[in-house]
N, C-alpha and C positions, 0 to 999 in steps of 0.2 A: 148503196146505203149511205146514210149521213155518217159524216166524219170530220174530226178537226185535223186540218193539214196545217203542219209547221214547215216553213220554208225559210232559211237563211241564205243570203246571197251578198256579194260585194256591194251591190247597190243599196241594198236595204241597210246594210252594215253602216256605210258611209252616211246615208241619210238620217238614220236613227241616232248616231252618236251626236249628231247637231240637234235633233229634235227632242231626245230623251231628257236633257236637263229642263226643257220647258214643261214637259209633261210625259210621264211613264206611259200614259195612255196611247201614245202614238205607236208603242210596240205591239198593241193589240186591238187598235181601232185606227181606220184611215188608209190612205193609199199605201202607206210603207209598212203596214201590219205584218208581222211575222206569223200570225195565225189567222185562219179563217175556216169557216164552216162550209163544207163541199159535200158533193155526192161522188163516191168513188165504187167500183165494182166489189162486190163481195169477194173476200179471199177465197182461193181454192187450196185444197191440201197440198203442201208441196211435195209430199211423198206418202207412202203407206203408214209412216210412223207418226203421223201427224193428227191432230184433232181439230175440229171446228167448233167455236163455242159463241153462243148468242149472249152478248155482254148484259149483265144485269147493273153492276156498279163499277165505276172507275175512279179511284182516288186521285186528286190533284196533288202532286208532289212538289215540294220546294225546289226540286231539281228541275221539274217541268217550268215553273215560274223563272228560274234562273236562266234556263235556255230560250225561253221565248223573249226574255228581256236583255238577252245577249250579254249575260254577266259571268258566263263560265269561262275558264282558262282555254285558250285556244290549243293547249297541249293535247286535250282528248279529241280535237276535231278528226284525226285519222281514223277514229274508232266510232265515227257517226256519218250517217249519210242523209241527205235531204233530196227532195221533200219527204217528210215522214209524218205519221199519225202517232202522237205521243199517246203516253199512258200505260205504266207498267205495274199498278196496284189496282187488280180487277178481279172479279169473280163472274161466272155466268154458267149457263147450262149448255152440255154438250148436245150438238144437233148433228153431227156427222164424226165418224171416226175411220181411219185408215184401216186396211185389212190386216196390219201388223200391230193393232192396238188391241189388247185385251184388258188392260187396267181399269177402264171406264167404259160406260155404254151411254147411248142417247138418253137425255133426261137427267144425268147427274148433274149436280151442282159442283163446279169445281173452282178452284183458284190455281194460280200459275206461278212458278218460279221462272222469271222472264229473261234468264241470261241466254245469249245466243253464242253457246260455246262450242267445242269440237263436235259432240254428239248431234246437235241441231244442224250443224253445218256440213255433215257427212264427212268429216276429216278423220282418217286412220293412217297411222296410229295417232292417238289423241296426245295433245301436248303435255308437258310435265305438270302443268298446274291441274289440268282435268284429271291425269292419272293419280295425282295426289289427292283428289277430293275436293278441290278448289276451283269448282267450274265457273263461278264468278268472276274470276281472275285469269281466265283462259288467255293463252298466247296468240290465239288466232281470230281474235274479233275483227279482223279486216281481210280474212281469208275465206276460202271454201265456197259453199253454194250460194251465199247471198251477199249483197252489199255490205260494207262496214257497218258495224253496230254492235255495241257490248251487250244491249238487251232488247227485247220487244218495246218498240216505242221510240227508238232512235235509228232505226234501220229503215231504209226506204222501201225494201222488199216484203217486210213483215210488219203489217200495221199494229198499232197499240190499241189499248182499251177505249180510247176516246173515239169509238167506232161502233156500230151495231153488231159487228161479228169480228172475230179474232181467231188465228189459228196458232196453236202450240204443240211442240213436240211431246211425245209421250213420256219422255223421261222427266219432264218438268211439270205433269199435270199431278194436282193433288185433290182427291176427292174430299169435298167438305163433309165432316162427320155429322150425323143426325144431332139436332139441337143447336147447331151453329148458325147463326144468322148471315144473310148475305153481307150485311153491314161489317160484321166481324171477318168474315171470310176475306173481303176486299181489303182488309187492314192487316192481313197476316204479312205482307210483304215489309211494311215499315216496322212491324214487331220483330220480324227476323233479323232486320239492320241492328236494331237496338240489342237484341239477345245475343248475335254473333260477337258484337263489341264487348259484352260482359263476358261470354265465354273466353275471349282472348285475353282479357284484363280482369281475371275474377278476383273480387274482393274477399278478404277474409272477415270473419264475423267482427273482429275488433278494429277494423279499418276504418279511417276517416276518408270518406269519399267526396268528391266534388265534381258535379255535373254543371258545365257551363252551356245554358241555353234550356230553356223549359218549354220549348215548342214540341211537335210531334216525337221527334227522335229523342229528346231528352227525357220526355215522359216514358217513351218506350224503354230507355235505359233503365230507368227507375223501377218501372214495372217488372223488366226481366230480373234485375237483382232480388227484388222480394219473391218473384215466383220461383226463382231458384233457391229459395229459403235462406237468403243471406240476411244476417240482422245487423250489418255495419251501420254506422252513421252516415246519412245522406244529405249533403247541402246542395241546393239547386240554385244557381244564378239566374235570375230571369226578371227583367224589369217591368214586364207587363203584369199587373195584379191579377187580371184575369187567367193568363197561362200559368202563373206562379200558384194560384189556387188549385189549378188542376194538377200541377206537379206535386202538390202537397197531398192531394187526394190520391194520388197515385203510388204513395209510399215515402216520400221525401220527409225527412225529419224536420227541415226547415227550408225556407226559401229567402234568398237575399236579393236586393235590387242591383247591387254592386258592392264595392269594397272587398274585393277579393284578397288582398293583402292582409287586410284588417281580420277577415274570416280565417285565414290560416293562422293567425296568431289566437285569436279568440275562441276558435272551435277546435282547431287542430292542434293547438298547443306549441305552435312554431314561434321562433324569435326573428323579428325583422330587423335588418340592418340596411343602412341608408348609405350608399357610395356618394362621393362627392358630386357626381353627375349621374342623372338617371334615376330609374325606379328601384325602390327597395327590393332586397331579396330576402327570402325566409330560409332560415335552416330549421330542419324539422318541416312540419306542414301536412299536407294531405297525402295520404299513401297511393290513392288512385284518382286520377282526373280523367273525365271524358268531355272532351271539347267538341259540341255538336254545331259550333259556329265556324270555326276554323279561320277567323281573321287574325291579321298581325298582332292587334292588342290582346285578344284572348289567348293566343298561342305563346306570346311572350310572358303574359302573367301566369299562364298555366305552368311553365317551366319554373318560375319564380317561386311559385308556391307549392310545388311538388317536393315531397321528401326525399332524402338519399334512398337510392335504389327504388324510387317510386315509378310507376309507369303512366304515362299520358297516352291516351287513345284519342287520335284525330279522326273525328267522324265527320265534321263539317267540312264542305268542300268551298275553299276560298281560292282566289287567284294567288298570283305570286305574292310572297311575304318575306319580309326582312326580319330575321331572328338573332337575337343575342343568344348564342350558345354556351355562354359561360355556365349557367346552371346545369347543362346537360353533362359536362365533365367535371364541375365542381362536385355534383352530388350523384355521379354515376346513375343517370336516370336511363329509362328506356322509353323511346317514342315509337307507337305502333300506328301504322296506317290502317284505316278501316274502310271497307268496302264490301258491300254484299254480305254473303253467308256461305258456309261451306259444310262439309261432313265434320262431325265432331264425334269423339269417343267420350261418353258420359255414363258412368256406372257399368263399364264393360259393354256398352251398346253404341254402335256406330250409326249416327243419324244425321241427316241434313237438317241445319238450323232452320230452314224454312218450314219443314215437317214438324220440327220440334216446336215452333211457334204456333202452328195450328194445333198441335196437341195440348198445349197449355192453355189455349183459348177453349177448347172443347171440355178440359177438366176443370175449368173456371177457376184457374189459377191467376188468371189475369182478366180484366174486362177492357175490350178496346171499343166497342160499338158506341160507348157514350162519348167518344172523341169525335164522331162524325156529326158535327153541329149544323151543317149545311148541304143540302141536295139541290142540284140544278139540272133542268133539262139541258140537252146538248146545244139547244138554240139559244141558251142563256149564258153562254160561256163567257162572254165579257162581263156579266155581273158576277160570275164565280172568280174571274181575275181580279175584279175591283174588290171583292171582300178579302181576297188573299192579300192584296196590297195593304189593307188596313184591318188585320185581324184584330186587334184590340178594340178597336172601335166597333166592329161588327161581332164582338165576342164570338170569334171563330177560333176552332182548334184544327179540324179536319173537314175539307170539303170534297164533294165527289159529284160526278155526272152520273145521272141515273137514267136507265133506258126502260125501267119497270112501269 
């Protein structure tokens, strides 16, 4: 079957450190390319608990781009194995089920929560995270039946959705409800990321909220806040007019291109004080901040404009950063790491955020299919990467490979 194979090794790393400053295209075209189109065998069911899926659509995530451009922190490398077939935002049709699978049948359109946690790896007893309903933060990503990999798409033993077929464990299969399109189903995963971040840092109706970054996840945070019925004031920081327009359409009260300190004063009613050296610090400011960028500048500004007892959710995945932690102790702030999604208790019901995301799509509380601005055949993957490298120019929000 056709698949995109991602392979990182020391030789490529050294060569691309020299070539990438000349052109980022060296990372996905030419002799040192990290990714290529190839033929691999169709996957077999690892056990009777697994399902085989014929892929319809697979979204291209910002984490996929960072990985192939070698921009990720090496700290996560023990939980990744190469070569691998990326792609964790996908949907498709069931074509084979193991004998222990009763929840779906052949022909069902499904989407998949892609974590490779204790259940999928055949580990008993399960770790503390899995036992607590946090399978996306499993302690055994490098243990058990398969090679290291936090989720489908970064494990050499379980190929991701940039292939014609993929397998998934029965515990992570979600049947797509009637009336939900394949485009919407494939975007359940990024919506679940935004939804979990909001559930972990729930704004009150009177709160002033700041979302840094109006890309896919930033828009999903805004959509999730509104889908949960919160009427708080939302400001989105996004320099691209195209992405900013979509963030506003998603439910933001306003967008700004920069000037985060000024926004904390003018919008959130804070007071800015200038030290003799360095950036201003705001007393008062935003009650909740969701940083989907995760860079040094955005994180430092987030702390400076976050109010006393405010909470910063770090959703963006950056490399090592240097932080001035003075605002953290001066204003008794909370910083929360955000990754994946878990089981949550909402209105006395316990449910996985991935399933909750699919539910609110089906209930039309959010619309996500309009984010999918570009579809590509797998053979055109280099064009897809080009578009993602220049999203504003190409008026792109979300792109995907289609096998339909």
